[in-house]
C-alpha positions in Angstrom: 0.0 0.0 0.0 1.5 3.3 -0.9 1.4 6.5 1.1 -1.5 8.1 -0.6 -3.7 5.0 -0.1 -2.8 4.8 3.6 -3.5 8.5 4.1 -6.9 8.3 2.4 -7.8 5.2 4.5 -6.9 7.0 7.7 -8.7 10.1 6.7 -11.8 8.2 5.8 -11.7 6.3 9.2 -11.2 9.5 11.2 -13.9 11.4 9.4 -16.4 8.6 9.9 -15.8 8.7 13.7 -16.0 12.5 14.0 -19.6 12.6 15.2 -18.7 10.4 18.2 -15.8 12.8 19.2 -17.5 16.1 18.4 -16.6 17.7 21.8 -12.9 16.8 21.4 -12.8 18.0 17.8 -14.4 21.3 18.7 -12.1 21.9 21.6 -9.1 21.3 19.5 -10.3 23.5 16.6 -11.2 26.4 19.0 -7.9 26.1 20.9 -5.8 26.2 17.7 -7.9 29.1 16.3 -7.4 31.1 19.5 -3.7 30.4 19.6 -3.2 31.5 16.0 -5.3 34.6 16.6 -3.2 35.6 19.7 0.1 35.0 17.8 -1.1 37.1 14.8 -2.3 39.9 17.0 1.0 40.0 18.9 3.0 40.1 15.7 0.8 42.9 14.4 1.3 44.9 17.6 5.0 44.4 17.4 5.1 45.5 13.8 3.0 48.6 14.6 5.2 49.5 17.5 8.3 49.2 15.4 6.8 51.3 12.6 5.8 54.0 15.1 9.2 54.1 16.7 11.1 54.3 13.4 8.6 56.7 11.9 9.7 59.6 14.2 13.4 59.3 13.4 14.9 62.2 11.4 18.6 62.5 10.4 18.7 66.2 11.1 17.5 66.1 14.7 19.5 65.2 17.8 18.8 64.9 21.5 21.4 66.2 23.9 21.4 64.7 27.4 23.6 65.7 30.3 26.0 63.1 31.6 24.5 61.2 34.5 21.0 62.3 33.7 
């Protein structure tokens, strides 16, 4: 049996038993979805913060701070 035939047999078997494991399936799907949403939002906030910090930088401006301040 080749890989594709084995894969299709396992997929068919798992999908046939999905109704009996509906709670577990929904828990996994919701958990993975929430994890992906959190990671994407954290990456978006990091990108926005970097763009904000680099957007206010000008080559002709300098900040002078006293030593020990």
